[in-house]
C-alpha positions as CSV (number, residue, x, y, z in Angstrom):
1,X,0.0,0.0,0.0
2,X,1.3,3.4,-0.9
3,X,0.7,6.3,1.5
4,X,1.7,9.9,1.4
5,X,3.8,9.9,4.6
6,X,7.2,11.4,3.6
7,X,5.9,12.8,0.3
8,X,8.1,15.9,0.7
9,X,11.1,13.6,0.2
10,X,10.0,12.7,-3.3
11,X,12.1,14.7,-5.7
12,X,12.1,12.6,-8.9
13,X,9.3,11.0,-11.0
14,X,8.6,7.4,-10.1
15,X,6.3,4.9,-11.8
16,X,4.9,2.4,-9.3
17,X,2.3,-0.4,-9.3
18,X,1.0,-0.9,-5.7
19,X,-2.0,-2.9,-4.7
20,X,-3.6,0.2,-3.1
21,X,-2.8,3.9,-2.7
22,X,-4.2,6.8,-0.9
23,X,-5.4,9.8,-3.0
24,X,-2.8,12.1,-1.4
25,X,0.0,9.6,-2.2
26,X,-1.2,9.5,-5.9
27,X,-1.3,13.3,-6.0
28,X,2.3,13.5,-4.6
29,X,3.7,11.1,-7.1
30,X,1.9,12.7,-10.0
31,X,3.0,16.2,-8.9
32,X,6.6,15.0,-9.6
33,X,5.7,13.6,-13.0
34,X,5.3,10.0,-12.0
35,X,2.5,7.5,-12.3
36,X,0.6,5.2,-10.0
37,X,-1.3,2.2,-11.4
38,X,-3.1,0.2,-8.7
39,X,-3.6,-3.5,-9.4
40,X,-4.7,-6.6,-7.5
41,X,-2.0,-9.0,-6.3
42,X,-3.0,-12.5,-5.2
43,X,-0.5,-14.6,-3.2
44,X,1.2,-16.1,-6.2
45,X,1.5,-12.9,-8.2
46,X,2.9,-11.1,-5.2
47,X,5.5,-13.8,-4.7
48,X,6.4,-13.6,-8.4
49,X,6.8,-9.8,-8.1
50,X,9.1,-10.1,-5.1
51,X,11.2,-12.8,-6.7
52,X,11.4,-10.9,-10.1
53,X,9.7,-13.8,-11.9
54,X,8.1,-12.6,-15.2
55,X,7.4,-15.9,-17.0
56,X,3.9,-16.3,-15.7
57,X,0.7,-14.5,-16.8
58,X,-0.4,-11.9,-14.2
59,X,-3.4,-13.0,-12.0
60,X,-6.6,-11.0,-12.1
61,X,-9.1,-10.5,-9.3
62,X,-11.8,-13.1,-9.3
63,X,-14.0,-12.3,-6.3
64,X,-16.1,-9.2,-5.6
65,X,-14.2,-8.7,-2.3
66,X,-10.9,-8.7,-4.2
67,X,-12.2,-6.0,-6.5
68,X,-13.4,-3.8,-3.6
69,X,-9.9,-3.8,-2.2
70,X,-8.6,-2.7,-5.6
71,X,-10.5,0.5,-5.4
72,X,-8.8,3.6,-4.0
73,X,-9.8,4.6,-0.5
């Protein structure tokens, strides 16, 4: 999850794909010219992300509950 705590330290554009992000964090990143694209990570896709594995197809949300957590808060 991406939050805006420490946003004043951000000095360069970053492009990030978190599972969730606060509106203030998105504004802080976009103010510096970066982008934030939220996406759902299930256990397997999160493991692949951490390990740098790119040979599998990304998982998509399958339950309504998963999609609700995908929406910005």
